[in-house]
Backbone as numpy.savetxt, mean C-alpha at the origin, in Angstrom:
# Nx Ny Nz CAx CAy CAz Cx Cy Cz
-35.28 21.77 16.32 -35.14 19.94 16.95 -34.45 19.78 15.14
-35.78 19.74 14.01 -35.89 20.43 12.68 -34.37 20.44 12.52
-34.09 21.62 12.53 -32.60 21.96 11.73 -31.50 21.35 12.34
-31.37 21.06 13.75 -30.84 20.38 13.75 -30.78 18.53 13.26
-32.26 17.91 12.69 -32.17 16.77 11.43 -31.62 17.21 10.60
-32.01 18.28 9.70 -31.27 18.61 8.45 -29.96 19.09 8.58
-29.46 19.52 9.84 -28.06 19.88 9.56 -27.10 18.19 9.87
-28.12 17.49 10.91 -27.10 16.04 10.16 -27.51 15.34 9.37
-28.24 15.09 8.54 -28.20 15.16 7.27 -27.20 15.42 5.98
-26.74 16.86 6.95 -25.81 18.04 5.27 -24.48 16.61 6.31
-24.27 16.80 7.30 -23.06 16.20 7.87 -22.80 14.73 7.77
-23.70 13.69 7.67 -24.08 12.71 7.58 -23.50 12.34 5.58
-23.62 13.36 4.30 -23.19 13.28 3.43 -21.70 13.81 3.64
-21.28 14.94 4.54 -20.15 14.92 4.72 -19.37 14.12 5.09
-20.05 13.05 5.90 -19.06 12.26 6.42 -18.74 11.06 5.29
-19.80 10.78 5.03 -19.98 9.65 3.78 -19.32 10.20 2.45
-18.54 12.08 2.27 -17.73 12.07 1.10 -15.90 11.73 1.45
-15.96 12.07 2.97 -15.00 11.53 3.80 -14.15 10.16 3.51
-15.65 9.29 4.00 -15.34 8.07 3.74 -14.62 7.82 2.22
-15.50 8.33 1.62 -15.23 8.15 -0.56 -13.98 8.43 -0.56
-13.52 9.39 0.12 -12.14 10.54 0.04 -11.02 9.49 0.49
-11.11 8.50 2.05 -10.60 7.84 2.46 -10.22 6.51 1.43
-11.17 6.57 0.73 -11.17 5.05 0.39 -10.06 4.77 -0.98
-10.35 6.55 -1.33 -9.49 6.64 -3.04 -7.83 6.95 -2.47
-8.11 7.45 -1.07 -6.58 7.56 -0.93 -5.91 6.48 -1.08
-6.34 5.61 -0.13 -6.16 3.94 -0.12 -6.04 3.10 -1.10
-6.91 3.36 -2.49 -6.16 3.04 -3.15 -5.14 3.60 -4.10
-4.87 5.05 -4.25 -4.02 5.73 -4.58 -2.43 4.92 -3.60
-2.78 4.47 -2.54 -1.24 3.95 -1.89 -1.41 2.42 -2.14
-2.46 1.78 -2.87 -2.21 0.37 -2.97 -1.90 0.55 -4.44
-2.07 1.30 -5.23 -1.40 1.55 -6.57 -0.09 1.66 -6.26
0.10 2.40 -5.52 1.48 2.93 -5.02 2.86 1.82 -4.66
1.75 0.53 -3.50 2.23 -0.08 -3.28 2.71 -1.21 -4.52
1.99 -1.52 -5.39 1.96 -2.40 -6.46 3.13 -1.97 -6.87
3.27 -0.68 -7.55 4.94 -0.50 -8.13 5.41 -0.68 -7.10
5.76 -0.57 -6.34 6.89 -0.50 -5.01 7.25 -1.83 -5.07
6.22 -2.57 -4.83 6.43 -3.97 -4.88 6.38 -5.15 -6.53
6.84 -4.08 -7.36 7.76 -4.44 -9.07 8.81 -3.86 -8.85
8.79 -2.91 -8.36 10.48 -2.10 -8.10 11.36 -2.87 -7.93
10.51 -3.68 -5.98 12.05 -4.31 -5.12 12.00 -5.59 -6.04
11.09 -6.31 -6.71 11.23 -7.72 -7.60 12.31 -7.09 -8.17
12.33 -6.37 -9.12 13.02 -5.98 -9.79 14.94 -5.64 -9.93
14.66 -4.37 -8.87 15.94 -5.05 -8.09 17.19 -6.34 -7.40
15.55 -6.93 -6.75 16.42 -8.02 -6.20 17.03 -8.49 -7.17
16.19 -9.08 -8.32 16.73 -9.56 -9.27 18.32 -9.38 -10.02
17.96 -7.80 -10.36 18.81 -6.75 -10.56 20.20 -7.31 -9.85
19.99 -8.01 -8.37 21.85 -7.30 -6.95 21.71 -9.15 -7.70
21.12 -10.10 -7.82 21.43 -11.05 -7.95 22.44 -10.91 -9.23
21.71 -10.40 -10.75 22.17 -10.43 -11.65 24.02 -10.49 -11.31
23.56 -9.10 -10.81 25.10 -8.58 -9.63 26.13 -9.43 -8.96
25.07 -10.38 -8.46 25.89 -10.80 -7.72 26.48 -12.38 -8.85
26.31 -13.01 -9.62 26.54 -13.63 -10.82 27.59 -13.24 -11.17
27.73 -11.94 -12.20 28.73 -11.42 -12.68 30.07 -11.31 -12.02
30.08 -10.63 -10.85 31.11 -11.31 -9.88 31.97 -12.50 -9.08
30.63 -13.74 -9.51 30.83 -14.93 -8.78 31.97 -15.33 -10.61
31.32 -14.64 -12.06 32.42 -15.01 -12.42 33.18 -14.89 -12.92
33.60 -13.73 -12.52 34.48 -12.30 -12.80 36.10 -13.24 -11.62
35.19 -13.99 -10.61 36.36 -14.13 -9.71 36.75 -15.33 -10.28
36.25 -16.48 -11.23 36.06 -17.77 -12.09 37.15 -17.45 -12.69
37.05 -16.11 -13.23 37.70 -16.55 -14.41 39.02 -15.99 -14.37
39.18 -14.77 -12.68 40.58 -14.52 -12.05 41.34 -16.03 -12.07
40.48 -16.70 -11.62 40.77 -17.74 -11.27 41.37 -18.73 -12.02
40.30 -18.72 -13.24 41.44 -19.39 -14.92 42.36 -18.67 -14.76
42.32 -18.05 -15.19 43.89 -17.32 -15.72 44.77 -17.26 -14.49
44.59 -17.61 -13.21 45.62 -17.75 -12.57 46.42 -18.72 -12.59
45.84 -19.99 -13.13 46.24 -22.04 -13.67 46.77 -21.57 -14.59
46.54 -20.64 -15.14 46.73 -20.51 -17.41 47.74 -20.51 -16.39
48.03 -19.41 -15.94 50.01 -18.92 -15.41 50.62 -19.91 -14.73
50.00 -20.51 -14.11 50.46 -21.67 -13.55 50.88 -22.99 -14.44
50.03 -23.15 -15.55 50.39 -23.97 -15.78 51.79 -24.12 -16.94
51.24 -22.54 -17.55 52.26 -22.44 -17.99 53.36 -22.31 -17.28
53.97 -21.96 -16.03 55.39 -21.90 -15.61 55.39 -23.23 -15.22
54.84 -24.26 -14.81 54.87 -25.08 -14.58 55.62 -25.99 -15.88
54.85 -25.83 -16.79 55.50 -26.69 -18.32 56.75 -25.73 -18.72
57.17 -24.32 -18.41 58.57 -24.17 -19.36 59.21 -24.48 -17.95
59.25 -24.96 -16.70 59.94 -25.48 -15.43 60.81 -27.26 -16.36
59.90 -27.60 -16.80 60.16 -29.46 -17.14 61.35 -29.15 -18.48
61.29 -27.70 -19.28 62.50 -28.08 -19.47 63.91 -28.02 -19.75
63.38 -27.42 -17.58 64.90 -27.33 -16.88 65.23 -27.92 -15.29
64.05 -29.09 -15.78 63.77 -30.65 -15.25 65.23 -31.62 -15.08
66.10 -32.24 -14.40 67.22 -32.80 -14.91 66.82 -34.25 -14.26
66.28 -34.52 -13.08 65.61 -35.76 -12.49 64.47 -36.18 -12.81
64.09 -37.70 -13.04 62.97 -37.46 -12.80 62.16 -37.98 -11.70
62.38 -37.82 -10.87 61.64 -37.62 -10.05 61.20 -35.66 -10.00
61.96 -34.95 -10.22 61.25 -33.53 -9.69 60.45 -33.06 -11.15
60.94 -34.33 -12.25 60.06 -33.95 -13.46 58.15 -34.82 -13.11
58.06 -35.74 -12.61 56.37 -36.11 -12.09 56.09 -35.40 -11.52
57.10 -34.97 -10.38 56.70 -33.98 -9.17 55.66 -32.67 -10.40
56.28 -31.77 -11.42 55.97 -31.45 -12.09 54.81 -31.18 -12.99
55.14 -32.84 -13.67 54.07 -32.73 -14.72 52.50 -33.60 -13.60
53.36 -33.73 -12.08 51.68 -34.13 -11.19 51.16 -32.77 -11.12
51.85 -31.54 -11.02 51.31 -30.69 -10.74 50.63 -29.76 -11.76
51.22 -29.73 -12.82 50.55 -29.68 -14.61 48.76 -30.44 -14.22
49.00 -30.97 -14.22 47.45 -32.95 -13.94 46.70 -32.15 -13.48
47.36 -31.90 -12.06 45.95 -31.04 -10.77 45.26 -30.06 -11.70
46.78 -28.92 -12.05 46.58 -27.89 -12.49 45.19 -27.72 -13.62
45.07 -28.21 -14.97 44.19 -28.52 -15.63 43.24 -29.60 -15.87
43.14 -30.19 -14.70 42.27 -30.13 -14.31 41.28 -30.03 -12.92
42.23 -28.90 -12.67 41.35 -27.51 -12.00 41.04 -26.42 -12.80
41.67 -26.62 -14.38 41.57 -25.39 -15.37 40.04 -26.02 -15.67
39.60 -26.95 -15.96 38.23 -27.44 -16.75 37.71 -27.23 -15.91
37.18 -27.83 -14.37 36.49 -26.91 -13.52 36.01 -26.14 -13.60
36.97 -25.04 -13.66 36.82 -23.85 -13.54 36.13 -22.82 -14.91
36.18 -23.73 -15.72 35.60 -23.34 -17.20 33.95 -23.66 -17.20
34.19 -25.15 -16.74 32.95 -25.61 -16.52 31.53 -24.36 -15.72
32.40 -24.17 -14.48 32.02 -23.39 -13.77 32.10 -22.30 -14.82
31.98 -21.66 -15.29 31.91 -20.40 -16.22 30.90 -20.32 -16.78
30.90 -21.73 -17.58 29.82 -22.03 -18.53 28.94 -21.87 -18.08
28.50 -22.37 -16.74 27.80 -22.62 -15.90 26.92 -20.69 -14.97
27.59 -20.26 -14.62 27.57 -19.20 -13.90 27.07 -18.95 -15.48
27.95 -18.60 -17.22 27.67 -17.54 -18.59 25.78 -17.75 -18.49
25.75 -18.69 -18.44 24.37 -19.38 -18.71 23.30 -19.06 -17.16
23.45 -19.20 -16.62 22.28 -18.28 -15.47 22.67 -16.65 -15.47
23.52 -16.55 -16.04 23.94 -14.88 -16.26 22.89 -14.18 -17.51
22.83 -15.27 -18.36 21.80 -14.64 -19.56 20.79 -15.19 -19.38
20.02 -16.51 -18.49 18.61 -16.12 -18.32 18.01 -15.31 -17.44
18.63 -15.12 -15.86 18.61 -14.36 -15.56 18.62 -12.70 -15.99
19.03 -12.82 -17.07 19.37 -10.80 -17.73 17.81 -10.87 -18.44
17.85 -11.63 -18.86 16.67 -12.13 -19.60 15.81 -11.92 -18.58
15.33 -12.60 -17.44 14.20 -11.54 -17.05 14.02 -10.45 -16.78
15.11 -10.05 -16.01 15.55 -8.65 -15.65 15.12 -8.09 -16.52
15.56 -8.34 -17.42 14.96 -7.39 -18.53 13.37 -7.41 -19.13
13.16 -8.66 -19.23 11.51 -8.66 -19.34 10.64 -8.31 -18.01
11.21 -8.61 -16.41 10.92 -7.77 -15.29 10.78 -5.95 -15.47
11.82 -5.18 -16.26 12.30 -4.30 -16.27 10.65 -3.44 -17.16
10.53 -4.41 -18.28 9.57 -4.24 -19.07 8.49 -3.90 -18.42
7.90 -5.19 -17.91 6.83 -4.95 -17.50 6.83 -3.98 -15.73
8.08 -3.47 -15.53 7.37 -2.35 -14.41 7.42 -1.30 -15.22
8.08 -0.93 -16.80 7.78 0.21 -17.04 6.18 0.29 -17.86
5.36 -0.19 -17.86 4.31 -0.77 -18.79 3.05 -0.61 -17.61
3.51 -1.38 -15.74 2.81 -1.39 -14.92 3.23 0.37 -14.41
3.94 1.05 -14.41 4.42 2.70 -14.10 3.47 3.69 -14.83
3.10 2.77 -16.28 2.59 4.03 -17.17 0.72 3.92 -17.17
0.95 2.20 -16.51 -0.97 1.73 -16.54 -0.95 2.70 -15.12
-0.22 2.92 -14.16 -0.83 2.75 -12.68 -0.76 4.49 -12.82
0.12 5.64 -13.43 -0.13 6.35 -13.59 -1.84 7.06 -14.21
-1.83 6.75 -14.94 -3.05 6.70 -16.07 -4.48 6.40 -14.52
-4.04 5.87 -14.03 -5.55 5.00 -13.58 -5.14 5.90 -11.81
-4.15 6.50 -11.64 -4.41 7.71 -10.58 -4.50 9.10 -11.23
-4.21 9.51 -12.01 -4.88 10.35 -12.55 -6.69 10.29 -12.84
-7.13 9.32 -12.68 -8.46 9.33 -13.06 -8.84 9.48 -10.94
-7.67 8.37 -10.36 -8.21 8.27 -9.23 -8.18 9.73 -8.45
-7.32 10.82 -9.00 -7.15 12.25 -8.64 -8.58 12.95 -8.91
-8.94 13.12 -10.12 -10.23 13.48 -10.40 -10.65 13.42 -9.98
-10.75 12.88 -8.77 -12.21 11.97 -8.16 -12.02 12.70 -6.43
-10.97 13.04 -6.29 -10.59 13.47 -4.89 -10.57 15.00 -5.22
-10.43 14.88 -6.62 -10.33 16.79 -6.46 -11.95 16.92 -6.56
-12.58 16.47 -7.09 -14.61 16.34 -7.23 -14.82 16.09 -5.59
-14.73 15.44 -4.73 -14.90 15.11 -3.81 -14.85 16.39 -3.28
-13.66 17.05 -2.52 -12.54 17.88 -2.24 -13.52 19.05 -2.27
-13.97 19.36 -3.42 -15.12 21.03 -3.56 -16.10 20.59 -3.68
-16.66 19.03 -3.54 -17.97 18.59 -2.01 -18.12 18.89 -1.04
-17.41 18.67 -0.75 -16.50 18.84 0.49 -16.91 20.13 1.24
-16.41 20.72 0.81 -16.10 22.18 0.63 -17.13 23.29 0.38
-18.00 22.76 -0.95 -19.29 23.36 -0.51 -20.21 23.02 0.82
-20.21 21.92 0.92 -21.02 21.31 1.97 -20.55 21.84 2.47
-19.64 21.84 3.23 -19.22 22.78 5.16 -19.67 23.92 4.58
-19.32 24.43 3.48 -19.79 26.09 3.63 -21.07 25.84 3.83
-21.91 25.18 3.19 -23.23 26.03 4.07 -23.72 25.15 5.16
-22.91 24.03 5.76 -22.75 23.71 7.37 -22.62 24.75 8.42
-21.66 25.42 7.75 -21.40 27.09 8.49 -22.29 27.76 8.91
-23.15 27.81 7.54 -23.70 28.92 7.04 -25.11 28.75 8.52
-25.48 27.14 8.38 -26.83 25.88 8.68 -26.85 26.61 10.20
-24.84 26.74 10.47 -25.23 26.35 11.92 -25.50 27.69 13.10
-25.02 28.38 12.58 -25.14 29.72 12.14 -26.48 30.45 12.80
-27.68 29.52 12.62 -29.36 29.75 13.24 -29.10 28.64 14.72
-28.52 28.59 15.24 -28.83 26.99 15.58 -28.01 27.54 17.09
-28.31 27.70 18.36 -28.10 27.94 19.89 -26.74 27.57 20.18
-25.75 27.78 20.17 -24.17 27.57 20.21 -23.68 26.48 21.37
-25.10 26.51 22.41 -25.36 25.15 23.61 -26.26 24.20 23.08
-27.49 24.05 21.86 -27.25 23.35 21.31 -26.67 22.19 20.77
-25.38 23.11 19.85 -25.18 22.99 18.59 -23.53 22.23 19.20
-23.12 21.54 20.53 -22.67 21.90 20.86 -22.38 19.90 21.33
-23.58 20.37 22.23 -24.32 18.98 22.45 -24.80 18.24 21.62
-25.01 18.34 20.43 -25.67 17.73 19.44 -24.22 17.24 19.07
-22.87 17.85 18.72 -21.60 17.61 18.22 -21.57 16.15 19.03
-21.21 16.16 20.31 -20.61 15.41 21.13 -21.65 14.25 21.09
-23.03 14.52 21.04 -23.69 13.26 21.04 -23.10 12.52 19.18
-22.72 13.61 18.19 -22.35 12.55 17.11 -21.35 12.34 17.57
-20.82 12.17 18.39 -18.64 11.81 17.79 -19.46 10.53 18.99
-20.27 10.33 20.21 -20.52 9.13 20.88 -20.75 7.89 20.18
-22.39 8.17 19.17 -23.11 7.75 18.81 -22.68 7.62 17.22
-21.83 7.31 16.87 -21.35 7.24 15.32 -21.60 8.26 14.17
-21.76 9.62 14.90 -22.10 10.41 13.73 -24.24 10.93 13.51
-24.58 9.75 14.68 -26.31 10.02 14.63 -26.85 10.56 15.80
-26.97 11.76 16.24 -27.08 11.92 17.66 -28.92 13.18 17.22
-29.91 12.92 16.39 -30.85 12.97 15.85 -31.12 11.98 15.60
-32.72 11.31 16.46 -33.50 10.47 15.72 -34.86 10.24 15.57
-35.96 10.30 14.93 -37.15 10.41 15.16 -37.71 9.25 15.82
-38.55 10.10 16.00 -39.58 9.09 17.43 -40.89 8.71 16.52
-41.16 6.92 16.71 -42.23 6.69 15.53 -42.73 5.62 16.54
-43.82 6.04 16.49 -44.93 4.33 16.74 -44.62 4.40 18.60
-44.29 5.28 19.07 -42.91 5.35 20.24 -41.99 4.60 20.70
-41.90 4.60 19.84 -40.10 4.18 19.62 -38.92 4.88 19.16
-37.64 4.68 19.82 -36.74 5.91 19.55 -36.04 5.08 18.43
-36.37 5.86 16.98 -35.38 4.88 16.18 -34.05 5.12 16.05
-33.41 5.26 16.72 -32.10 5.07 17.25 -31.86 4.09 17.97
-32.45 3.82 18.96 -32.45 2.79 19.53 -33.26 1.28 19.55
-34.27 1.43 19.04 -35.97 0.57 19.06 -36.11 0.36 20.20
-35.27 1.00 21.36 -36.54 1.02 22.51 -37.01 1.55 22.63
-38.89 1.27 23.67 -39.87 1.64 23.51 -39.82 2.86 24.73
-40.52 4.40 24.29 -40.11 5.56 24.92 -41.74 5.92 25.96
-41.21 5.93 26.81 -43.09 6.40 27.89 -43.59 7.52 26.76
-44.85 6.57 27.89 -45.66 7.35 27.06 -45.85 8.88 27.21
-45.46 9.31 28.12 -45.65 10.79 29.06 -44.15 11.65 27.99
-43.35 10.91 27.77 -42.60 11.63 26.90 -42.89 11.51 25.74
-43.18 10.52 25.16 -43.28 10.49 23.72 -44.81 11.27 23.59
-45.24 12.03 23.71 -46.53 12.77 24.40 -46.23 14.69 23.67
-45.24 14.18 25.01 -44.39 15.44 25.08 -43.88 16.16 23.64
-43.67 15.43 22.82 -42.85 15.44 21.75 -43.50 16.69 20.32
-44.97 16.35 20.72 -45.61 16.77 19.83 -46.34 18.22 19.96
-45.82 18.51 21.36 -45.84 19.88 22.04 -44.44 20.88 21.14
-43.80 20.22 21.47 -42.24 20.88 20.97 -41.46 22.20 21.55
-41.35 22.26 21.22 -40.73 23.88 22.35 -38.93 23.39 22.84
-39.47 22.05 23.86 -38.15 21.35 24.48 -37.30 20.10 23.91
-36.19 20.55 24.20 -35.18 19.21 24.22 -35.56 18.35 24.85
-35.59 16.89 24.44 -36.06 15.52 24.47 -34.72 14.25 24.15
-34.69 14.22 25.23 -33.68 13.21 24.47 -34.18 11.41 24.88
-33.34 10.17 24.17 -34.08 9.44 25.00 -33.64 8.39 25.71
-34.40 8.63 26.31 -34.14 7.45 28.17 -33.31 7.13 28.02
-32.76 5.91 26.91 -31.58 4.58 27.10 -31.00 5.03 26.19
-30.46 5.45 24.82 -29.31 6.66 23.99 -29.14 7.18 23.96
-29.74 8.08 25.43 -30.24 9.76 25.01 -29.40 10.28 23.48
-29.83 10.08 22.73 -30.32 11.13 21.25 -31.53 11.67 21.01
-31.09 12.82 20.38 -31.76 13.80 20.60 -33.36 13.60 19.92
-34.40 13.89 20.76 -36.25 13.03 19.42 -36.12 13.74 18.80
-36.74 13.83 18.36 -37.71 14.76 16.86 -39.08 13.18 16.44
-40.20 14.31 16.01 -41.29 13.99 15.14 -41.72 14.63 14.57
-42.47 13.54 13.00 -42.80 14.38 12.52 -44.28 13.79 12.08
-45.35 14.50 13.25 -46.63 14.59 12.91 -46.80 14.10 11.50
-47.12 15.22 10.57 -47.79 14.89 9.43 -47.54 13.23 8.90
-46.73 12.76 9.02 -45.88 10.68 8.83 -47.36 9.69 9.95
């Protein structure tokens, strides 16, 4: 049982290494998530900028069309022979000039928005580049810790394998099954008549039998394997 207790101490140490490793992997995922979030924000702004540019180009195309309309209408004025036709053309030109002014104002607004958004995109791209560089450094630090943990886990796993060879396979299987059911704690100390695993009182006869050694004794309450340290 003392060997199982030592094995459990090693297992718990390995469990702790794995938990630390998972935390580091989570940290790496979080760092990646921060970069991805920043990248999405930049792409969203780029998409908005592209849309503004398309809208501005569409307005400029409409403006060019109105300029053509105005030129054609003004050219027709020279060929008009009646007052009624002349007034109709003047009205067309007036409406076209009004629309032209509106289009020019909209183009100015789009240009101002494009300039502002372009500056925002440039700033975000610079921030993203800085973030990527910073994250690369931080991820390299985390990777160093991961490599160290992997080496420690491998070393401790080898020590566990060597230690397990000295324990009967049936006892080892029972130990592993208990560890799985009891959050990694299969072997606990019996102290002052109590089980240290569930803090329940042990029957006196069962508790006394632990001092004779030899047999496997389980806590009747939590079913964990019991061990005593008489010298304590």
